[in-house]
VEXLUMPA-267400 format. One record per atom (N, C-alpha, C, O, CB): x, y, z. Coordinates in steps of 0.02 Angstrom, whole numbers, padded with zeros to 5 digits, always signed. Each point is the difference from the previous one (the first is absolute). Glycine has a CB too. Layout:
BEGIN
XYZ/...
***
This chain:
BEGIN
+00363+00248+00895/+00019+00049+00053/+00055+00038-00029/+00041-00029-00035/-00075-00042+00132/+00039+00138-00084/+00053+00040-00018/+00056-00006+00051/-00009+00011+00060/-00069+00065-00120/+00137-00093+00033/+00057-00008+00045/+00042+00067-00004/-00007+00041-00045/+00009-00173+00028/+00039+00139+00066/+00043+00064-00003/+00040+00007-00066/+00009+00055-00025/+00004-00061+00152/+00011-00049-00154/+00035+00003-00068/-00049+00024-00051/+00020+00041-00041/+00059-00135+00070/-00140+00073-00031/-00048+00022-00050/-00014+00071+00007/-00006+00034-00051/-00043-00144+00049/+00043+00137+00063/-00011+00066+00015/+00059+00043-00026/-00012+00054-00027/-00057-00089+00126/+00126+00014-00091/+00061+00034-00023/-00003+00004-00077/+00018+00052-00029/+00051-00095+00131/-00091-00012-00134/-00001+00001-00076/-00054+00051-00026/+00009+00035-00049/+00028-00161+00045/-00095+00127+00042/-00050+00047-00020/+00023+00070+00007/-00010+00041-00045/-00073-00121+00077/+00114+00096+00025/+00025+00065+00015/+00054+00019-00051/+00004+00058-00020/-00032-00075+00142/+00070-00031-00143/+00053+00013-00049/-00028+00016-00068/+00026+00042-00036/+00049-00117+00100/-00129+00039-00082/-00034+00008-00064/-00030+00069-00006/+00003+00033-00052/-00027-00153+00050/-00003+00140+00057/-00035+00071+00005/+00057+00052-00006/-00006+00048-00037/-00092-00087+00118/+00152+00028-00046/+00057+00050-00001/+00033+00005-00066/+00023+00053-00021/-00004-00076+00139/-00015-00036-00154/+00026-00001-00065/-00042+00036-00054/+00025+00020-00052/+00028-00124+00088/-00115+00110-00021/-00044+00035-00045/+00008+00075+00004/-00030+00039-00037/-00049-00133+00046/+00119+00112+00039/+00007+00077+00011/+00049+00028-00054/+00048-00035-00016/-00067+00026+00146/+00009+00066-00156/+00044+00028-00053/+00073+00005+00026/+00012+00009+00060/-00112+00058-00108/+00150-00073-00002/+00069-00003+00024/+00025+00065+00041/+00044-00004+00043/-00025-00071-00146/-00049+00131+00086/+00020+00062+00034/-00020+00003+00073/+00023+00042+00039/-00033+00014-00148/-00032-00102+00126/-00027-00003+00070/+00025-00059+00040/-00028-00017+00052/-00071+00073-00093/+00158-00089+00013/+00027-00059+00031/+00016+00008+00072/-00016-00043+00040/+00059+00013-00146/-00011+00085+00124/+00024+00015+00067/-00063+00000+00046/+00000-00028+00055/+00103+00100-00098/-00155-00041+00020/-00064-00002+00041/-00029-00070+00003/-00029-00022+00050/+00004+00141-00083/+00034-00154-00024/-00030-00071-00004/+00034-00041+00052/-00036-00042+00028/+00012+00048-00152/+00085-00002+00141/+00031-00044+00046/-00036+00010+00071/-00010-00049+00036/+00125+00053-00105/-00132+00056+00089/-00036+00012+00060/-00069-00022-00004/-00030-00026+00046/+00101+00117-00023/-00097-00080-00085/-00073-00020-00015/-00006-00074+00008/-00050-00023+00028/+00033+00118-00111/+00066-00134+00060/-00008-00071+00000/-00007-00023+00070/-00042-00043+00012/+00107+00032-00116/-00029+00036+00152/-00008-00018+00068/-00068+00019+00028/-00030-00037+00039/+00152+00049-00027/-00145+00047-00031/-00066+00022+00023/-00054-00040-00029/-00048-00015+00036/+00090+00125-00023/-00038-00129-00077/-00049-00040-00031/-00004-00067+00035/-00055-00026+00014/+00073+00086-00123/+00041-00088+00123/+00002-00064+00034/-00033+00000+00067/-00034-00047+00020/+00136+00024-00080/-00088+00080+00095/-00029+00007+00065/-00073+00006-00004/-00034-00032+00041/+00135+00084-00002/-00130-00013-00083/-00071+00011-00010/-00033-00066-00018/-00051-00018+00029/+00072+00137-00066/+00008-00155-00009/-00029-00065-00020/-00002-00052+00058/-00050-00035+00008/+00093+00059-00123/+00013-00029+00155/-00002-00041+00060/-00052+00023+00048/-00035-00041+00030/+00154+00017-00044/-00126+00089+00022/-00055+00028+00049/-00069-00022-00025/-00041-00026+00039/+00112+00132-00009/-00085-00096-00096/-00067-00013-00025/-00018-00076+00000/-00055-00021+00017/+00066+00125-00089/+00039-00143+00054/-00005-00072+00003/-00014-00028+00069/-00042-00043+00009/+00118+00040-00104/-00039+00030+00142/-00009-00025+00071/-00075+00015+00022/-00028-00034+00042/+00158+00057-00011/-00161+00029-00062/-00071+00015+00022/-00048-00052-00025/-00054-00008+00028/+00079+00129-00028/-00005-00157-00054/-00047-00048-00029/-00002-00066+00041/+00049-00019+00032/-00028+00072-00148/-00075-00087+00112/-00012-00057+00041/+00014-00067-00042/-00045-00034-00026/-00042+00105+00097/+00155-00083-00074/+00021-00055-00039/+00012-00064+00045/+00017+00007+00059/+00035+00076-00143/-00061-00141+00057/+00020-00058+00036/+00048-00038-00044/-00001+00008-00061/-00108-00013+00125/+00151-00036-00037/+00051-00038-00036/-00038-00058-00038/-00055-00019+00019/+00150+00048+00069/-00064-00054-00139/-00027-00056-00040/-00007-00059+00052/-00050-00036-00002/+00106+00076-00115/-00009-00050+00160/-00002-00055+00046/-00061+00009+00045/-00037-00049+00008/+00164+00037-00012/-00140+00069+00031/-00057+00014+00043/-00071-00015-00039/-00048-00028+00025/+00124+00120+00039/-00072-00068-00126/-00061-00009-00041/-00014-00074-00011/-00057-00022+00004/+00078+00132-00063/+00034-00149+00046/-00009-00074-00011/-00023-00033+00060/-00045-00041-00004/+00131+00041-00078/-00057+00016+00139/-00022-00030+00066/-00072+00015+00010/-00037-00046+00016/+00151+00058+00034/-00140+00050-00058/-00067+00015+00011/-00049-00030-00050/-00058-00014+00016/+00100+00115+00035/-00015-00112-00113/-00044-00038-00049/-00008-00073+00023/-00053-00029-00009/+00093+00102-00087/+00009-00101+00125/-00003-00072+00023/-00047-00001+00061/-00041-00046+00004/+00163+00017-00046/-00118+00074+00089/-00048+00004+00053/-00071+00006-00024/-00043-00037+00022/+00131+00088+00046/-00101-00005-00114/-00064+00005-00029/-00027-00063-00034/-00059-00016+00007/+00087+00132-00020/+00015-00149-00023/-00021-00062-00032/-00019-00052+00052/-00052-00033-00006/+00127+00058-00090/-00032-00033+00148/-00022-00047+00054/-00062+00017+00035/-00039-00044+00019/+00153+00020-00003/-00125+00088-00007/-00065+00025+00032/-00057-00017-00040/-00051-00023+00025/+00108+00115+00025/-00051-00080-00119/-00056-00014-00046/-00014-00074+00001/-00058-00021-00001/+00088+00119-00075/+00023-00140+00079/-00011-00074+00002/-00038-00018+00061/-00047-00039-00004/+00152+00018-00059/-00089+00047+00117/-00033-00012+00066/-00074+00022+00000/-00044-00035+00026/+00156+00052+00031/-00124+00041-00087/-00066+00028-00006/-00044-00046-00041/-00056-00017+00018/+00103+00131-00008/-00018-00132-00066/-00041-00049-00048/-00013-00064+00035/-00056-00026-00007/+00110+00073-00097/-00007-00076+00143/-00012-00059+00037/-00055+00009+00054/-00041-00044+00010/+00159+00013-00034/-00118+00087+00057/-00052+00016+00052/-00064+00008-00034/-00050-00027+00024/+00130+00083+00052/-00084-00020-00134/-00064+00006-00033/-00030-00066-00020/-00060-00010+00009/+00097+00119-00048/+00004-00156+00012/-00020-00067-00019/-00030-00034+00060/-00056-00026-00001/+00145+00019-00088/-00050+00007+00141/-00025-00031+00062/-00063+00028+00028/-00043-00038+00024/+00156+00015-00001/-00121+00088-00026/-00060+00030+00018/-00056-00022-00042/-00051-00023+00028/+00113+00115+00013/-00058-00087-00105/-00047-00023-00046/-00024-00068+00012/-00060-00012-00006/+00112+00084-00069/-00007-00123+00093/-00019-00063+00014/-00042-00001+00070/-00047-00038+00007/+00151-00006-00077/-00085+00082+00115/-00035-00002+00065/-00067+00033-00007/-00045-00020+00036/+00154+00021+00027/-00119+00048-00106/-00068+00032-00014/-00044-00042-00041/-00061+00005+00003/+00112+00105+00003/-00022-00151-00045/-00042-00043-00044/-00050-00043+00042/+00017-00033+00049/+00080+00029-00136/-00161+00008+00063/-00052-00036+00041/+00013-00075-00012/+00021-00023-00053/-00112+00119+00042/+00078-00132+00063/+00010-00073-00007/-00067-00029-00028/-00055+00022+00016/+00143-00027+00084/-00080-00045-00142/-00058-00029-00037/-00008-00072+00014/-00045-00032-00026/+00060+00114-00062/
***
């Protein structure tokens, strides 16, 4: 996940790439780039690693329950001999 610190680093790298003659404009551009990056990232549908791990565990438990039910159903459907 991109943290505010990481966003600042990206914005700084972009502004550092600006030619020296435009440094004064780069200072204002750094803030604008940071603002645009934050705006665009906020539009993306990200989940935290913690939420992803929780949902993965829920899915695993659900699959286990489904497999147990399928096994049980197969035994019930099996014709008696």
